N, C-alpha and C positions, 0 to 999 in steps of 0.2 A: 785362292781368292775370290773363287767362283761360289766354291762350297759352303764362305763363311757368309756372305753378304743375308741371304734367305735365316742360314741361323740367329743371324742379328736383330731382320726382318719379324719373322716369327718371335722372339725378346721384346722387340715393341710394342707390338699388336700383345702378347700379355701380360703386358703390365699396362697397357691404356683399360686392356680388359678388366684388369682388376682392382683401378680405378674409380671403374665407372661400379662398378663392383660394390663398392665400398662408400661410395658418396650417396650423402643420403641423409633425411629432416626427422625429425621425429619430435612431438607436441606431449603440451603438458596444460591441462586448463583446470582453471581455478574453476573449482565443487559448483560454487551456485554466485550467482549477481546478488546481496540482497539488500532489499533497498530499507528491510526492519518497516518497525506500525508509525502508525500516525494516529492518534485521534482526534475531531474534530477538523472541519472545512469551513472552505477551501484548502487546499493541500498545502504545507510550504512545499520549496526549495529541498532533492534527497539531493545528497549527491556522494554517494557509493565509487568502486571502486574493489576490479575481476583483475587475473591476471592467467596470461599466457608464455608457456614456458617450451621454448626452441631451441632443438639440439640438432646441430648441424656438423656432416662429419666429412672429410673429404684426403684423400692418398694423397692427390699433387696436392699443389699450394694454387684458390683458387680463388673468385671474386665471387661471389654467389648475393642474388637479392631471395628475401622469403616475401610472400605475403600472404594477408590473411585474413579470407572472405568471410563479416561473418553482416546475416541477410536478417529482415526484419524480424522471422522471429515468432512462434505463432500466434497468429492476434492482430497484428499486424498488417497495413495498407503496404506498405510501401516501407526499405528503407529511411526515410524521409520522415514518416510517421509510422514509427515504432510506440506498440501499441500493451498493455498486461490489461487481462483481462479475465472474467470469470463470472460464469452467468453470460449473460447479453449486456453488461459493464466493460468500461476500457480506465483505465486511468493510462495516459499521454506520456512518453519517455527516451530518452535519448543514449545511444551510448554512442562514446566523442574518442580522439586520437592523441589528447592530451588533457593536463593540469587542465587547462585555463578554456577546457569546450567548449570550442569555437569551428570542430572539422571533426563532423559525424562522417561516422567508422562505415566503411560500406560495403560490396562485395564487387566480383567480378558481372559487367554491366549492367553498375547500379549507377547513377550518376555520380553520388561516394563512393569516390574508389576504396578495394580494400587496401588496407594497412603495410608499411611496406619494414621490412627489417635486416637492414647489410651485413653479410660478415664479408668485409675484404679483408683479402690475401687469406684465406682459411686455407692451414692445411693442422690435418684432427681433427678432435671433435673441440666446440667452445659454443655454447646456453646461450641466451641473450632471452630475457625475462620481459615481457612488453603489458604494460596495463589500460585496461578499456576503463574508460571513465566513466560512469553510469547517471545521468541527472533523471530525476520525477520532476517533473515542470510544477510553477509555484499555480496556485490560483485555477483549483479543478473545480469547481464547484458541484455539486447535485451527483455526487459518488455515491456509490450502496458499501454499506459492512461487506468483507472479507475480504482471500487471501488472493490477489490478482499476481499470473502467472501468464509465462512467455516465455518458450521452450526456444530457443535459440540455437537450429536444430537444420541444415550444416555448416560445420563451422570450418573451409576447407582452408588446409595450408598448401599453397604451389611454391616450389621454387626450380629455378635457373640460373647456370652460371655466365659470368659477362666479364668481357677482357677490357673497358675504355669506362661504356654509362650504362647505366643499372637501367635495365628497361623497365617500363612503364607499371604499373601492375597488372592494369587492363590489358597486358597482352601476354602476361607470365598467365598458362593456358596446360603448364605442364609441372612433368612429380605429381601429382592430386593426390591429397590426405586429408580422409576427413576425417575430426574431429568427434571432440567428447561433445555429448550435449552438456553445453551452460543455461542452469533453470536460470531468469531471472526475475524474481517477485518484492511484490508492494502488499505490506497491511492493513485494512481502513477497518479501526474499533469503533461501537459507534461513539455516542457520545451526546450530551443532550446540555439543553437547560433551559431549566422553566420558570416559569412568571405566575403571579396571583395575583388578584382580581377580588378585593374582597368582599364577606359576604354581610349580606345587610339586612335586618331584621324589621328596621324598618321603626318608625317610635308609633309606640300601639298603649291602648287605656288598662289591656284588661288580656290575662296569659288565657282564653280559651284553646287557645293554637294556631300559631302561624307557619304561616310556611318563607319559602324567598330561595334565588338560587346564584350561584352565580361560577365563576370559567377559568381554568386552568391552561394556559396558555404553556403546549409542551415543542422542543423542535429538536428530535433526535437525527441523526446520520441517517436515511432511506436505508429500510428496510433492518433498520438498526432492531432490537425486541428491545422492550423499556419495562417496567412496573413504575404505579405508581401510589404513596405510602401515607396518612397523616395520621398525625399521634393522637394520642389526647388531650395536649392544649396543655395553656402554660397552669390552667386551673384548677382539675380536680388529674387531668395525667392521666386517665380513663378513653382509652375508646369507650368502655362500654358505660360508662358514666360521663358526657359531656358537659360541662358548665362553662357559664358566665358569671362575669366579678363584676361588679363599679370599682372604682378605685377605692374607693376607701370603704368599708364594712364588710361582713363578713357572709349580708346575706348574699345567697346563687343563681339561677336559672336555670333547669335543663335546656339539656337542646341536643339533636345529633346529628350529625355527617350521613347523606347518603350516597351509590351509583349511580341512581335511576328516582326517577321522578314520581314513584310511589310509597318512596320506603317504604324500599321493602328490602333492598340487602346496606347492611353498615359498611359504611370506609374504614377501612382501620392503616392496621400498619404490624399485622400479623395473614402468615397463609391464607388465601378461601376469601379477606378481606383486602386483597389489594386491585387495582384496575392495571389491566395490561395493556397493549397498545405495542404498536409499530414502527414505528419512525419512515418518515415520508418523504426526509430533507428539508420541508419548510413548518412552519408552526403546526400548533394543531391544538383545536381550543377543545378540551375536557367539561365537562360542567358539572358542579359538583350542588347536589338540591341538600338544601334544614331546613330542617322538622324543630319548630321550640312544640312540646308537645304541651296540650291543658293542665296547670298547678295551680295550686294558688299563687295568693298578692303578694305582692314582694313592692319594697321602697321603690318611689321612683328612682330614676335616677338613671345615667348611657350601664348599658351592659357589654360587655365584651372578653374576648378568649381569643390567644395566640395560638395558633391553628403553626404544627412543626410539616413543612412540605418534601419528600425526599423520593426523585428520581434514581433507579435503581438499573443499567445499562448494562 
């Protein structure tokens, strides 16, 4: 009997050692949390999701709690103020533990805790898939064109076995593994609106040369490049030979539109004749200069043309 007991104890120690060796967890993170692209501000509310797959195994039956910590990410101020960034600009967003998007997904030591995943009565291998619920907040104005990103790293998985009550994730510090980086991404595309004020040459008694000016009001997303084209009008359709015409009658009056007050750069709708700019997020006044050159007498009446303004962004 005295010789048998040590052998049984040695066997028990070997069995426990084998169980600890094969007790482990592995993780697989979605490649990206992509909020997509929007045009026009303020931002709409955008909800998307990503996943983390957790696979745990044990030779002996155990209860196990896995805790997943996600930091504020690059550009973020804190877990409570996560930010997607590009250059000196940012868009606020948040990560949540449920589809209701009420509880922020945090990290060890933060005010918002890590996400807990329980494996009750674990024996062998089991996989649980948890969803990361992301939201870009609505109503963010004055943001620049660009692709905003935050790299969520290090995402850390920790686990601990328990007997009766699962430990708080703020107390689980053992068996740490660093997961793959999860990039979160959001794109703001350029958007523009334009309004035009009439260009009025007034009432004249002769056609010995008249000038006038007006302006276009262009509002484009901050840092978004744009170009403005003016076509040849409804009378002639020819940028090089713009014409005004009365409601009735074949007579026309020649005129031209320019980019400058010196009337040297015709404003048209082909490369080289466009006006270019960069959006500020606010309305920009873009002047248009008109010239009626000297020409022969025309019948009295109201002459007009309608120009189509095209903003490309």
